[in-house]
C-alpha angles and dihedrals in degrees: 000000000000119000117265125241089262116059136186090001093294126112116239094240091057094048096046123060118208096189104054146355096072103178145171115251112216118172092346097308139092110265115204120214131204093228129052136179134186140222127223135234100249091211094063105005091237115151119254129210122303120268129195126264111219122225128207087259089057089053093048091050092047092049093047091048088049094052091051093048092047092062091066104025092056089059096051110110115260093243093057093049088049091052090052092052092049091049090051091049089052090053093052090050090053088056097041095121091052092047091046093054093045091049093052092049094053102031101032100226117138117268096252090054091045088051089051092051092053093047090047091051088054094046093048093051089051092045095050090047089058092062118091128202104207123183112267121226099210097172131017122166138132093285106030144032121188124189126188115205135176119232130187118263102214131240112019122197113208114204105195124197129226100245099068103013096159100042096044094046089055092042091058099038095052100054093038095056095034088062094048101263128126121228141210112202119211110189119202114272087235095055110022100139107082092040094054092049093047090055091045090053091049091065089077091063109033133053117259112284097023097096116022136163136216123185122189151130131282091299097066099069095056090044090055097045092050101039111115091216092063111090101183138019121209105189131179116184146081123341091239092056092041090061091055091049091051092048093050095044091050091071090070095025093240119181107256137197116187123189103185143167129318140200097197119195125211114202114202119198122206096248096069127110092258100207095043093049094043088055092051094043091052090049092054092043097052107026111127085015089288095303100129125102086222098048116126101261102171121039116199112190123184108254092236091068100024101112093042091048091047093051092049092047090051091050092056095044090051088056093063119110112218118200151087107343093219091066122088117256096025114136100178132033135195131293105269105242145007096256093056091040090057092047094050091047087063089066089054090051088055091059092078097027093054098033095240118176113236119218095183135350114007101158135079110220122208112264146159093259145018094300121157123182114240106255136192120200112211114228102325118184113286089240096047120122093248090060100038101042133055109243093188090209143081100296125095138173122238114209137180132224139187109176120058097214090048096053091048089052091049091048091052095045093099137099086227127077109173107120144343141176138215120206119200140111090234102086094184090055090046092053092048091052094041092056089057095053116101100224137107094238128029123182130201115220093342137053141208090024102147127178126192089230094064127072114251123196142126135252125221112356093348092090154300123258127358144269134207126029123048090306088057092054090048090054088070091053141076114226119234128186120203115204119199121192103202093189095070091059094052 
């Protein structure tokens, strides 16, 4: 039976500090390091608590502990592994307020969005635990029987980004351990705090070495991707970094899943409720201050409703409250880190340099943190940087279209292929258009609406492999076929 969400007579909240003691977990125990570093609160740039900086020796020890734990964990029945994941999810849920507050302080997103990330992490863990991977009998006749089965790979390294540090840590831990693997979680150096506490909490539900953590500087990622003891990399991040991960992992032929950048188009047809759709499209363009791989990043509106839609979009964006996410009433927080802040600023520099027309926003006001005003660019050139590249910040182009085939071609004219959406009351038309979009996920009259039951993955340079759903579980497995010749036994 899996441990409950209360262990050894102590409540979880009393045994886990969310203000200090941020530690590595190696082989089930806290592992001190000589060096430390700290993140900052992006809303006020104040330093947060120190976190450990891993060494190569730490990685060697974690890998060795993982190899040892894998030998026994991989043999634990699936239902027992499932019970452990569900108990772990219950424990996270009991601490959702603590995780929410910690998440806002390190990532910057407003408290309601941070709460949503924590509850989504819980629901995704439970959802993935409800998926089974039975053996498939693919052939069975008088002479032959062939069974396909899915076996764990070994030691997984999870490289987690800074935009959803809580959700994506959980979304990698759950399928890895469900399928019999062990995992080493590397949080982003910009947002290490929730990831370290999630792994610390996990020790109450999994044997030593099954779920471990390593926090570090820019050296740790390349060490992980090249280490011969790591069997699989699960990486979420930029396309540029993903290419480096793939290159490094290829030297030892590691299994790799890459969930990378996007430049998601939204195609709006003239039959929509203009104000209602403008409000939703704005939400999906600017949620998390534009720092989502699946944000709407190109908005294509039919020319017959373009001006009305633009005016409605501007109205909704002007209603946003930008500020410290820990304060009540704030809808949008800061960009998470200085590196991204400086990159997004270059798009604002291009407003004057390229002569872009601004529908709303357009200026970055001085502030105490990494705050950027949500901005819409009105009909920039199709080959302009704001259309071609992914800013990963709160600035988005608004474009018009007339011909259906042309807008589909423009939507597909990208090296990215992560997500897209089609907005119309005509669901048959929407389905026809959606099937022509070169993206891994296409939504009708919504966007960025993920479920743990459905496969998620990118086309083109938006990734390799898939996450979530049964395919996501299989991505943590090797495939084995068993061939039986019945004639020999007779």
